[in-house]
C-alpha positions in Angstrom: 5.2 23.5 -34.3 3.9 23.5 -37.9 0.7 21.6 -38.8 2.7 19.0 -40.7 4.7 18.3 -37.5 1.5 17.6 -35.6 0.3 15.3 -38.4 3.6 13.5 -38.3 3.4 13.0 -34.6 -0.2 11.8 -34.9 0.7 9.3 -37.6 3.7 8.0 -35.7 1.5 7.4 -32.6 -1.0 5.5 -34.8 1.7 3.3 -36.4 3.2 2.5 -33.0 0.1 0.4 -32.0 -1.5 -0.7 -35.3 -3.9 -3.3 -33.7 -5.1 -0.8 -31.1 -5.5 1.8 -33.8 -7.6 -0.5 -36.0 -9.8 -1.5 -33.1 -10.2 2.1 -32.1 -11.3 3.1 -35.6 -13.6 0.0 -36.0 -16.7 1.8 -34.6 -16.1 4.8 -36.9 -15.6 2.5 -39.9 -18.9 0.6 -39.2 -20.8 3.8 -38.5 -19.6 5.7 -41.6 -19.9 2.5 -43.8 -23.5 2.1 -42.7 -24.4 5.7 -43.3 -22.9 5.7 -46.8 -24.5 2.4 -47.8 -28.0 3.5 -46.5 -27.6 6.9 -48.2 -26.7 5.2 -51.5 -29.7 2.8 -51.2 -32.1 5.7 -50.4 -30.8 7.9 -53.2 -31.0 5.0 -55.6 -34.6 4.3 -54.6 -35.6 7.9 -55.1 -33.9 8.0 -58.6 -35.6 4.7 -59.5 -39.0 6.0 -58.5 -38.5 9.2 -60.6 -37.6 7.0 -63.6 -40.7 4.8 -63.0 -42.9 7.9 -62.8 -41.5 9.1 -66.1 -41.9 5.7 -67.7 -45.5 5.3 -66.5 -46.5 8.6 -68.2 -46.6 12.3 -67.4 -49.5 13.7 -65.3 -51.3 10.3 -65.2 -54.5 10.0 -63.1 -56.2 6.7 -62.3 -59.8 6.4 -61.4 -60.9 3.1 -59.8 -64.2 2.0 -58.3 -64.6 1.8 -54.6 -67.2 0.7 -52.0 -68.9 3.7 -50.7 -69.6 4.5 -47.0 -72.9 6.2 -46.2 -73.4 7.7 -42.8 -70.3 5.9 -41.6 -71.6 2.5 -42.6 -70.0 0.5 -45.4 -72.7 -0.7 -47.8 -72.9 -4.1 -49.3 -71.2 -4.9 -52.6 -74.3 -4.4 -54.7 -74.2 -0.7 -53.7 -70.9 -0.3 -55.4 -71.4 1.6 -58.7 -69.1 0.7 -61.5 -67.2 3.1 -63.8 -68.5 3.2 -67.3 -67.5 4.2 -70.8 -69.7 7.2 -70.5 -67.8 8.3 -67.3 -64.6 8.2 -69.3 -66.1 10.2 -72.1 -67.3 12.9 -69.8 -64.0 13.1 -67.9 -62.3 13.6 -71.3 -64.4 16.7 -71.8 -63.2 18.5 -68.7 -61.1 21.6 -69.3 -58.2 20.3 -67.1 -58.0 16.9 -68.8 -56.1 16.2 -72.0 -57.4 12.6 -72.6 -59.1 9.7 -70.8 -59.2 6.0 -71.6 -61.6 3.4 -70.1 -60.1 0.0 -69.7 -60.8 -3.6 -68.7 -58.1 -6.1 -67.9 -57.6 -9.8 -67.5 -55.1 -12.6 -68.2 -55.0 -15.0 -71.1 -52.7 -17.4 -73.0 -51.4 -16.0 -76.3 -50.4 -18.6 -78.8 -48.4 -18.3 -82.0 -47.3 -21.5 -83.8 -45.7 -23.7 -81.2 -45.0 -20.8 -78.8 -47.4 -19.6 -76.1 -47.2 -17.1 -73.3 -49.5 -16.2 -70.4 -49.8 -12.4 -70.1 -52.1 -9.5 -69.2 -54.8 -8.5 -71.7 -55.7 -4.9 -71.6 -58.8 -3.8 -73.5 -58.6 0.0 -74.0 -58.7 2.8 -76.5 -56.0 4.5 -78.6 -55.9 7.3 -76.0 -54.3 4.9 -73.5 -51.0 5.0 -75.4 -51.0 8.7 -75.5 -51.7 9.0 -71.8 -49.0 6.6 -70.9 -46.5 8.2 -73.3 -46.1 4.7 -74.8 -44.2 4.8 -78.1 -44.2 2.1 -80.8 -41.2 0.1 -81.8 -43.0 -0.8 -85.0 -46.5 -0.8 -86.5 -49.4 1.3 -85.3 -52.2 1.4 -82.7 -55.9 0.9 -83.2 -57.8 2.9 -85.8 -61.2 4.5 -84.7 -63.0 2.0 -87.0 -61.3 -0.9 -85.3 -62.4 0.5 -81.9 -66.0 1.0 -83.0 -66.2 -2.3 -84.8 -64.5 -4.5 -82.2 -61.7 -5.3 -84.6 -59.6 -8.4 -83.9 -56.3 -6.6 -83.8 -53.6 -6.6 -81.1 -50.6 -4.5 -80.0 -47.9 -6.5 -78.2 -45.7 -5.4 -75.3 -42.0 -5.9 -76.1 -41.6 -8.8 -73.7 -44.6 -10.7 -75.2 -43.3 -10.1 -78.7 -39.9 -11.4 -77.7 -41.4 -14.5 -76.1 -43.6 -15.4 -79.1 -41.5 -14.3 -82.1 -37.9 -13.9 -80.9 -36.1 -11.8 -83.5 -38.8 -12.3 -86.2 -41.0 -9.4 -87.2 -44.5 -9.9 -85.6 -46.3 -7.4 -87.8 -49.1 -8.9 -89.8 -48.8 -12.3 -88.0 -51.9 -13.9 -86.5 -51.9 -14.9 -82.8 -54.6 -16.7 -81.0 -56.0 -15.4 -77.7 -58.6 -17.7 -76.1 -58.8 -19.5 -79.5 -59.7 -16.2 -81.2 -57.4 -15.1 -84.0 -55.9 -11.6 -83.8 -53.7 -9.8 -86.2 -50.6 -8.1 -84.7 -50.6 -4.5 -85.8 -48.0 -3.0 -83.5 -45.2 -3.7 -81.0 -44.5 -1.2 -78.2 -41.1 0.0 -77.0 -39.7 -1.3 -73.8 -40.8 0.5 -70.6 -39.4 -1.7 -67.9 -40.7 -2.1 -64.3 -43.0 0.2 -62.4 -44.6 -0.4 -59.0 -43.1 -3.9 -59.0 -44.7 -4.9 -62.3 -43.2 -5.5 -65.7 -44.9 -3.0 -67.9 -43.8 -4.9 -71.1 -45.6 -8.1 -70.2 -48.9 -7.1 -71.6 -51.0 -7.0 -74.8 -53.6 -4.4 -75.9 -56.8 -5.0 -77.8 -59.6 -2.5 -78.6 -62.0 -2.0 -75.6 -65.1 -3.4 -77.2 -63.2 -6.4 -78.5 -62.0 -7.3 -75.0 -65.5 -6.8 -73.6 -67.3 -8.8 -76.3 -64.8 -11.5 -77.1 -62.3 -12.0 -74.3 -62.8 -10.5 -70.9 -66.4 -9.2 -70.8 -67.4 -6.0 -69.0 -66.4 -5.3 -65.4 -70.0 -5.9 -64.3 -72.3 -8.8 -65.4 -75.4 -6.5 -65.3 -73.9 -3.3 -66.8 -72.4 -4.2 -70.2 -70.7 -0.7 -70.3 -68.9 -1.1 -67.0 -65.1 -0.8 -67.1 -62.5 -1.8 -64.5 -60.7 1.5 -64.4 -60.1 4.8 -66.3 -56.8 6.4 -67.1 -56.6 10.1 -67.6 -54.0 12.8 -68.0 -54.0 16.4 -67.0 -53.0 19.1 -69.4 -49.9 20.0 -67.4 -48.1 19.4 -64.1 -49.7 22.6 -62.7 -53.2 21.4 -63.5 -52.9 18.1 -61.7 -54.7 19.3 -58.5 -57.4 21.0 -60.4 -57.9 17.9 -62.6 -58.4 15.8 -59.5 -61.0 18.2 -58.1 -62.8 18.4 -61.5 -62.9 14.6 -61.7 -64.2 14.4 -58.1 -66.9 16.9 -58.7 -68.0 15.4 -62.0 -68.1 11.8 -60.7 -70.0 12.7 -57.6 -72.6 14.4 -59.7 -72.8 11.5 -62.2 -72.9 8.8 -59.5 -75.5 10.9 -57.5 -73.5 10.9 -54.3 -75.1 13.0 -51.5 -73.1 15.6 -49.6 -71.4 14.0 -46.6 -71.3 10.6 -48.2 -68.0 9.1 -49.3 -67.1 8.6 -52.9 -67.6 5.3 -54.7 -64.5 5.9 -56.7 -60.8 6.6 -56.0 -58.7 9.1 -57.9 -54.9 8.5 -57.5 -51.8 9.6 -59.4 -49.0 7.4 -60.6 -46.6 9.5 -58.6 -48.4 8.8 -55.3 -48.4 5.1 -55.9 -44.7 4.9 -56.7 -43.9 7.4 -54.0 -45.3 4.9 -51.4 -42.8 2.4 -52.7 -40.0 5.0 -52.3 -41.2 5.9 -48.8 -41.0 2.3 -47.5 -37.4 2.0 -48.8 -36.6 5.5 -47.4 -38.0 4.5 -44.0 -35.7 1.4 -43.9 -32.7 3.6 -44.9 -33.5 6.2 -42.2 -33.9 3.4 -39.6 -30.6 1.8 -40.5 -29.0 5.2 -40.8 -30.0 6.0 -37.2 -28.4 2.7 -36.2 -25.3 3.9 -38.0 -25.4 7.2 -36.1 -25.4 5.2 -32.9 -22.4 3.3 -34.1 -20.6 6.5 -34.7 -21.3 7.7 -31.2 -20.2 4.4 -29.8 -17.1 4.7 -31.9 -16.5 8.2 -30.6 -16.8 7.0 -27.0 -14.3 4.2 -27.8 -11.9 6.8 -29.2 -12.2 8.9 -26.1 -11.5 6.0 -23.8 -8.5 4.8 -25.9 -7.1 8.4 -26.0 -7.4 8.6 -22.2 -5.5 5.4 -21.9 -2.9 6.8 -24.4 -2.5 9.9 -22.3 -1.8 7.7 -19.2 0.7 5.6 -21.1 2.5 8.6 -22.6 2.7 10.7 -19.4 6.5 10.8 -19.4 6.5 11.8 -23.1 4.1 14.6 -22.3 6.1 15.7 -19.3 9.3 15.8 -21.4 7.7 17.9 -24.1 6.4 20.4 -21.6 9.8 20.5 -19.9 11.7 21.4 -23.0 9.4 24.3 -23.9 6.2 22.9 -25.4 3.1 24.8 -24.4 -0.1 23.1 -23.0 -2.0 24.1 -26.1 0.7 22.4 -28.2 0.1 19.1 -26.3 -3.7 19.7 -26.6 -3.4 20.2 -30.4 -1.3 17.0 -30.7 -3.8 14.7 -29.0 -6.8 16.4 -30.5 -5.3 16.0 -34.0 -4.6 12.3 -33.2 -8.3 11.7 -32.5 -9.3 13.6 -35.6 -6.9 11.7 -37.8 -8.1 8.4 -36.3 -11.7 9.3 -37.2 -11.0 10.7 -40.7 -8.9 7.6 -41.6 -11.7 5.4 -40.2 -14.2 7.5 -42.1 -12.4 7.0 -45.4 -12.2 3.3 -44.8 -15.9 3.4 -43.9 -16.8 5.1 -47.2 -15.0 2.4 -49.1 -16.7 -0.3 -47.1 -20.1 1.4 -47.4 -19.7 1.6 -51.2 -18.9 -2.1 -51.3 -21.8 -3.0 -49.0 -24.3 -0.8 -51.1 -23.3 -2.4 -54.4 -23.3 -5.8 -52.8 -26.9 -5.3 -51.6 -27.9 -3.9 -55.0 -26.5 -7.0 -56.8 -28.0 -9.5 -54.3 -31.5 -7.9 -53.8 -31.8 -6.1 -57.2 -32.1 -2.6 -55.7 -30.6 0.4 -57.4 -28.0 2.4 -55.5 -26.6 5.9 -56.2 -23.4 6.8 -54.3 -23.0 10.5 -54.5 -19.5 12.1 -53.8 -21.0 14.8 -51.6 -22.5 12.1 -49.3 -19.0 10.5 -48.9 -17.5 13.9 -48.2 -20.1 14.7 -45.6 -19.7 11.3 -43.9 -15.9 11.8 -43.6 -16.4 15.3 -42.4 -18.9 14.1 -39.8 -16.4 11.5 -38.6 -13.8 14.3 -38.2 -16.3 16.2 -36.1 -16.8 13.1 -33.9 -13.0 13.1 -33.4 -13.0 16.7 -32.4 -15.9 16.2 -30.0 -14.7 13.0 -28.3 -11.0 13.8 -28.5 -11.2 17.2 -26.8 -11.5 15.9 -23.3 -8.4 13.5 -23.5 -6.4 16.3 -25.2 -7.4 18.7 -22.4 -6.4 16.2 -19.7 -3.0 15.8 -21.4 -2.4 19.5 -21.6 -3.2 19.9 -17.8 -0.4 17.6 -16.7 2.4 19.2 -14.7 5.9 18.6 -16.2 7.5 17.6 -12.9 4.8 15.2 -11.9 4.7 13.8 -15.4 8.4 13.2 -15.5 8.3 11.4 -12.1 5.5 8.9 -13.3 6.5 5.3 -14.0 
């Protein structure tokens, strides 16, 4: 028989019992649908993290203060040494570092006319925008004189500009932050979300301005203390050496003895966002494993139904063998029926999985990425399930003796 003849027989057998055929395929449909949807969610999460890393800035390093352990004992809070402006200046001098920017941050109400908006105030230097790769939609950033003289100027994030000014041009307008007037000198381009935060819901003022007029320093005793330092390495390849250089410099500046833990933490934007991706990927793997179990259950269901089918079609098998069909022809027929059931179920599962993935994306707000190769692999895997679980029923059908088969009721 030709391959098309086998397919025709398999299709006819499926059409003869449509309800049973659907119930037989249900496990495969659910399994493949779950696999496809989870793969789409996982790929979407990975792509989103990569976009967020790019939006946060290339080769960004974050240095934050931390409580230090000495001899395995965590010291009291007054043992914690703050980061300072001098620390940032010394970090910027390292050969592996392109720029460094000390920062303090807080929240405040920004007022313009009858409009107001509560947002994050970030006191920093002009190097911050270069480190973050933050481009201007209009205007400019701080001048060195404004940084040294604690100038009352502000750069607005795109969301804050929209909330306060709508479609009007904010440049040159005066806004009030904690009842202090500030002149708007720039508006930043939109960056979107990163690590669960809206990067555009922020305003920037010169570091000394924030420390003297708005937020204060990060330590009531040390007026030069800052909340954190942002830095960027000179290239992707120098990230590791930059982390080691910062670690060595800061241990020396903070007089940390060998064997004692650091009183600072150096992290990368990629590591923070990768943690977010890892949690989503873990969920996807877990649910994908459940989908794999569903496929196995579906395969067992197909094997059982095919065994029932062999019993019901004993006379048909005996007649085929009696008129000249070989056992391998019967084996091929039943094996192909199992494969067709799984492949058709797999294709329906791919469609269902795509609908499920985009439904989850719309409801939860996650990004999904359905790749064609994933769908093809899922259907191929379903076909392999058909081969594996369909072989035994097909073998049983091929072993029937024609005389005994024709005598069965």
